[in-house]
N, C-alpha and C positions, 0 to 999 in steps of 0.2 A: 722964595726967589734966590735963596742962597742953595737948598736943595736943586734945583735946574740949575744951576751953574756950576754944582758940583756934580751933576750924572750927565753934563755935557761935556766935561772936563775928563771923566772916567772913561767916555764913548770915545774920544779924541786919542783917550792913549790908547784904549784898543786895537783902535782901528792904526795907530802907528807900529803898535806890535805886530799887527795882521799884515800891515805891509813891510816889514823886515824879516817874518818870517817867509814872507812869498819871494821877496828878493835873496833871500839866503837857500830856498829851494830851487829858485831859477841858476843862482851862480852853483850849486852843487850838480843841478844837472850837466850843466855847461862843461865842468870841470870832467866829471864822466864822461861826455863823450868826445872830450879831447885826450882822455885818456885811452878809450877804445879805438879811438883811430888812430896814437900814434903807435897802440900793440899789432893794430892790423898793418900799418907802413912796415913795423921791423920785423913780422911774420911774413909780407912779401919780400922783403929784402934778406932773407935768412937761405943760405944754398939750401936744393933739394942735397936729400942722400944719394948716397949710390944706388943705383937698381940693386933690386933684393933686399936692401937694406930691412929692416923691418917688418920683412913679409912673414917670418917666422919666430914662434918664440922658442930659444933654447931649454930644454927641459933635462937639469941635472939629477940624476937619481941615485 
């Protein structure tokens, strides 16, 4: 009977660890989504370069 109780307690502990891992992964994914959204918003608000800028590369020999 003691072995059964020990097994049940171990399974409960593993379940809790699994739930915490899933919660951490979700929180991390949400943070990454928020970071990407903030970067996209920043890119939308930056002014565009003047016409012709960035269309050619200057090569110094």
